[in-house]
N, C-alpha and C positions, 0 to 999 in steps of 0.2 A: 481518385486522381493520383497520378504518380509524376514526379519530376526526377531528373537525374542530377546528381551532384558529384563532384570529384572529391574524394577523401585521400588522405595520405596513403592508403593501401590500395584502393580501387574505386571505380565508379559504382555507385549503388543507387537503387531506386528509393525515393522517399515516399512513403504511403501516407496520404492524408487521412487522419482519423475523423471522418465525417459520417453523415447519416448513411450514405451508401455502404461504406465499409462496415459499419456497425450492424446494419440490417442483414448484410451477407455473412456475418460472423456472430451469430446469436450465442449468448451465454447459456450454459447448461440450465435446463429447467426441470425440476423434479416432476415425476408423474403425479397425477392428481391424487392418487391413493397414497403417495409418499408421506412419511412422518418427518419429524424434526431431524432425525438422524440422517435421512436421505439428503436433506438440505445442507448438511455440512456443519461441522463443529469448529469454531474458531477460538483460539487462545490469544488474548491480548496481554502482553507482558510489558509493564511500564509504570509510570507514575512515580511520584516522590512526595516528600512532605510539603514542598513548596509548589508542586505542580500536579496535584491529584486530578485536576480537571482534564488534563490531556488524555489520560487513559479512558475517562468517561466519554469524551468526544469520539475517540477512535472506536471504542466498543459499541457505542450507539450506531455509528456509521456502518460497522460490520453487520449489525442486525438489519439496518435499513436496506443494505445491499442484498439481503435475502438469506444470510446464514441462519441455520435453524437452532444451533446451540452456541452458548457463549460462556467461556470461562475467562476470568480476569485474574492475573497474578500481579500483585502490587505490594508496596511496603506495608508492614504491620501497622505502622503509625497512622495510615490512612485507609486501611482495608475496610473498617466498619463504615466510614464515610462513603466509600465507593460502593459498598454493598447496598447502602440505603438509597443511593442515587441510581443504582442499576438493579432493580428487583428481578430482572430477567436473567441475571448472571449468577453463576457460582463464583465466589470471590475467595482467593487464597492469599493470606498474609505472609509475606516473605521477610526473613531477617535482613536488617539494614546495617550499613556502616554509619558512622557519624557523618561521613561525607554525603550521605543520602544515596549512595550506591548500594546495590544488593550484595549481601554476603554470598560466598560460594556455597554456604550451607543451603542456599535456595535450590541448588541442583537436585537435591534429594526430593524436594517437594514437586519439582517440575518434571523430572525424568519419567515418572509413571504416566504422565499425560501424553507422551510422544506418540504412542500408538492409538490414542483416543481422539486426537484432534486431526483435522484435515489441513488447517493452515494456522500459522503462528505469526503474529505481528509483534516485533520487539522494538521498543524505543520511545514511544510517545511519553513525554514528561520525565524521562530518566535523566539522571545526572551522574557525574563521576565516570568519564569516558573509559579510563583503564579498567575499572571494576566491571563496567557494562560489557566491555570487549571480552574480558576473561569469562564472564558468564555466557556470552554468545558462543565462544569457542568451545566451552564445556558442553553446551547443549547441541551444537551442530551435528556431531557424529550420531547421536541418538535420533535426532530429527531426520537426518539423511537416511538412516537405516529403516526408519518407519515410512519414508516417502512423503513426509509432511512438507507442504509448501511453506516457504519462509519469506517474510517481508521484513526488511530492516529499514528503520526510519530514524531520523534525528540522531540522538547520541549513540544508538546501536550501530550506526554505519562506521563508527570509530573502530570497529573490529578489524577494518582494513589496515589501520595504523598500528594496531597492537597485536600482531600475530603471535601464536603460541610458539614456544621453543619446540623443536630446533629449526624453525623456519629461517632460511638464510637471510642475513641482514642485508637490507637494501633492495630486496626483491619484493614486488607488490604481491599482496596476498591474493590467492586464487581459490575460490570456493570449489569444493569437491562436486557438489550439485548446484545448479543455478539457483540463485535467489533473486528477489526484487530489491532494488535500492532506489530511494526517492529523494535525491539531493536537489536543493536549489543551488544557484550559482555560487553563493557564499560557502555552502557546505562542500560543493565540488572542489572549490579552491582549497579548502582545508584538507580534503582527502587526497588531493593530487599534488599539492604544492604549486599549482599553476595560478597565476594572478587572476582574480575574479574578472577583471576587464578582458583578459584574453579569452576566458570561457564565454562571457556574454557576447563577445565579438564573433566567435566561431564555435557555437555549441555542438554542431553536428559531429565534426571529427573528434572532439573531446569525449562526447558520449559514446561514440563507436569504439574509440580506443579503450575507454574504461570498461565497456561491456565485454570486450574480447579478453582484456587482461584479467579481469576479476571473475569471469564466467558468471555474469549477472545480467539481468534485465535492468537497465538504468533509465529511470525517468528523470531527466534533467529539467526541472520545473522552471517556468517563466511565463511571460505573456505568450510566447510560443514555446510549448513544451515539446522536447525531443525525447523519444523513447527508442533506445537502442538495445538490440539483443546480441547474445554472444556469437551468433552466426553471421552478424553483419547486417541484419535487417534493420531498417530505420523507419520510424513513424514520426509524424509531426502533428501537433494539434494547436490550432489557434482559436481562441474563444474565451468566454468568461469576461471578467471586468476587474477593475482595480479594487472593487469591494471584496474580492476574494483574498486580497493581501491584508489579512487580519490575523491576530493571534488565534491559534487553534485550527486554522484552515488546513494546514498541512496534516494535522492529526486526523482530521475528518477524511482527507484524501487517502491516507494510508489505511484507515479503517475500511473504506469502501473497497479498496483493492484487496485487502485481506478477506473481506466477506465474499467477494466474487471468487477468489481463489479457493475458499472453503467449499463453495458450491461446485467446484470441479473445473473452473476455467483455468486453462494453461496460463503460465506466468505472463506471457506477452499479451494475451487477450484480457486478463484481469487488469493489467496496467493500462492498456488502451481504453477499455471501457471505463475504468475508474477515473482516468483523467477527463474523459468526455463528460461523464455524469457530473463530476465535481464542477466543471466549467458551466454546464447547462443549468445546474442548480443555482449558481450565482447569477446567471442571466434571468432566471425566473424570479428570483428574489429582488433583483434590481428593478424589474418591471413593476413589481407591487410596492416596493418600499423605497426605491431610490438606489443609486449606485453605491453610495457610502452609508454605512451605519447598520447594515444587517450583520448578524452575529454568526460566528462559526457554528454554534449549536443549531442554528436554523437551516444550515445547508443540508443536513441529513434528511430532514423532513420532506425534501423534494425528490429524493432518490427513488422510492417505490413507484411513484407515478411516472417519473422519467423513464424508468426501465420499460414500462408498458407503452409509453408514448413513442419511444424510439422503435419498438417492435411493431407498433400499430400504424405505421406509415406504409402506404403502398409504394410501388416502384416509381410512381410519378411524383412522390413527395407529399401528396395530400393525405390528411389524417383520416383514418378510418375508425369507425366505432366497432369495438370488438365485444362480443358477448362474453358472459362468464365462461371461462375455459372448461371444457369437458374432455377428458382424455387427451390432454396435451402430450406430445412426444417428449423426447429427451431434451429438446431445446425449442425456444421460440424464435 
């Protein structure tokens, strides 16, 4: 379904991220004979001594979304803990500042990965915004050259506020290649200087303006999540429940999006599917456990079945039973 809205620039269609849109826009599916390399390699860069769990939540979600290989880069102080919690991952320990930000020496460890990974998520559990921004800007040219998809979440979105020299003072940062940004209203207020109340009152034009200015797919999160692309396309998703408003939930969403991007989904598709899967996982958990009290770590467990459930509905909306796939094509 589409509705029309007036924006400061022009009227644009708002596309509802519903079952019909998702079924008509299937995420890439590897051939049945494919190996883990074909499913995509995701790098999750994040964590800190006080928040090692965030990178674990995001990394788990990336695998649950179907990525085949996982590398985690986190602080040396917590790398062993993360490795024990994530036996599926290669874990790299990075040098840290006393502020819990990563040292620029980390670039030497991360640079060789640029051509080996399909998607990079930066931000969950990171601290020290200026140090994180410097690291992001040091990595972006290498990731851009390799064609790696980039998702910036949480502290890493502060790269917008700390551009490298000689970027003109007062000009908003603009990414060379589009990336995904996942702010909630409070983070959007921090990034733009616009009062939070103004953003919640009119999220659509704020998201569109930011997406165009930053050259990014912007998922402005809320009870109604707005997803804007640099070309002015606007999506909206309403669903989920207040139980999703819990510590770690945003890390899971970012991980789902990164996992889908690693599988080959374009940035806008990975974001739309990620938002929808995250919300529907919350709905399923609420049905079994109640609206309040389920944990962020439990959201990811619902994702694999939801991916098949969405694809397994016919045009009339009734669920169909699908046999074990044999010789699936490039997408379901």
